[in-house]
N, C-alpha and C positions, 0 to 999 in steps of 0.2 A: 657481141654482149660486153656490157660496162661492168670493170673492173673498179672496186672502188682502191683509191689511192694507196692505205693503209697495207691490204692485201696486196699489192705490186712491188713495196716498199721488201715484202718479208722475203727470206731466201728459202731455199727449197725444205730444206730440214723445217725452221719455223711453219711454213704450210702444212706439212704432211703433222707435226706436233698438235698443231690447230686443229687439225681436222680430227687428230685421234680423241680432243678435248672436248668436242663439239658430238662428236660419236658417242663418245661416253657418257656426257650430260643425255643424249639423247633416248640410249640405251636406259638410264638409269629411271630415266621419267615413264619410259613408256614401262620397266619393271614393277617401279611402282604404284602405276595406274592399272595394270594388269594384277599386280597382286592386290589390290582394293578392289576389284573388279570379281577377282576369283573368289576373294574373302567375303563379299558380297552375297555373290552366288552361292555360295556354300551354309551363308546362315539363312538365306533365303529357304533352303532345301531342308535346311532340321526345324526350320520353322513350320514349315509345309508337311513334314513329318509327323510336328508334334500336335500340328491341328488334326490332321488325320488320324492321329491316334485318340485323340479327345473326342472328335466327331467319333468313331467306333466307339470307343466306352461309351457316352451319351444314345446312339443306338443300339446299344447293348439294355443299358437302362430303361429305353423308352419300351423295348421288347419288355423287359421282365419286369414292367410298371407293378403292372396284378402281383405278383410272387413277394415283388416286395413292399408292397400294400398290406397282404396276408401276415407279411413277417411282421411288420411294423404294429398292426392291430394283434398279434398274439403276442407280441412285446407287450403292449400296453394292457393285455389282459392277465398276462402270467408275471409281470417280472414284480417283484415283494416292495413293497415302501420301508424305509429304514425307520424304524420309530426310535430307538435311541440309541446310543453308540455303543451300547453293553451289547449289541447284538454282533458283536464280534469274539467275545467268549461262546456264543451258540455258535460260531463259526469253526472255531476253538474245539469245540467239545464234538463235533461234526468231525473234522478230520481225523481225531484222536479214535473216536467210535472206528470210523472206516479202517483206520491203521488198525486197532487193536481185533478187528475182523482178519487182516491178513496178514498179521501176527508181525506187523514192522515195528519197530523202538524209533519213539518221538522222545526229540534232546529239544531243550532250549527254546520252548514255546515263546512268543511275544505276539501280545495282540496290539490293535492302534487305530484310527479313522483313517483314512485314504483322503484322495483328490474329491473335488466335485466338479462334475463339469455340466453342459446344461442336458446333458443325456444322459448320465445317470453321478449316481453319488457310491463309497466303496467305504468297507472295513475290512479291515485284511489281520492276516495270522502269518507269524512266519513260524517255521517249524524246521527242525533236522532232524532226519531219517537215516536209519542203518537197518537194511535189509538183504535180502538176495534181487536178484535183477526180477524175477517172475511176480515175485507179489508185490515188487514196486509198480510196474504196469500195472497190475489190477487195480492197486491205490490210484493211481492218475485216471484211469478208467472210472472208476464207481466214486472218484472226487465231481469230474467233469462233466455230470449230466445239463442235457440243454435246459431243462425245467430248474435244476439249481443255479445259473448264473452264478456258477465260481469258477474263478479262470485263476492261472498259476502265472502271476505276472513277470516273476523270477523265478529261473530253475538252475540248479548248479549241481549237476552229478558227477562223481569221482569214484574209481574206484579201491577199496580201502586197504591203506597201505599194508596194515596187520593184516589180514583176509582176503586175498583175492578172488572169494567168492562172495563176495559182499559191496554193495551197494553204499556211498553213503551221499545222502541227499540234503541242498539248502534249499528251502521254496518258501516264496513270499507269496500266499494266495490270498485273493481276494473276494469277495463275494458284492456284487453289482445290483444298486438299486436303482429304484425308479426316483429320477430325480423331482427335489420339490417343488418345482416348477417346469412342467414339460413343455419342450416347444414344437409351435404347430406344424 
């Protein structure tokens, strides 16, 4: 075996130190390569899991296609059209009527127009309520009937600090109307 001259000129300590440096570099390079490989393997597994989830979701949509087509047809037939922004006051009147039926006190009413998307246009009414819990549940149920296209976009409920039997609520209620141009 031929040993290079520079290695022969080293004493025993220098040789051990050089082997430690070479071994450490070899170990660090291997750790870097293994770290990269395991990271790539982990990313591949995560991507595979995400793709499997998307595939499962798409499979469900394909299986339930008829159901979704029927729902889309029902929405197209029953969703009201927005004639003018003044319909926000009609929504507020409906909220007041339902609240009056359940003896719910309405405070600070406000109305306005909301967002417009390719799938719906909205008008909203914001109200604050004060009532016991059971009438409030009936109010929430009565307002959100499927054929009314009314949703609660923002709800904040707290127990009244002055009367623990009463609930205070802040609601932003919107009515969804058919868009001006329906997507195909």
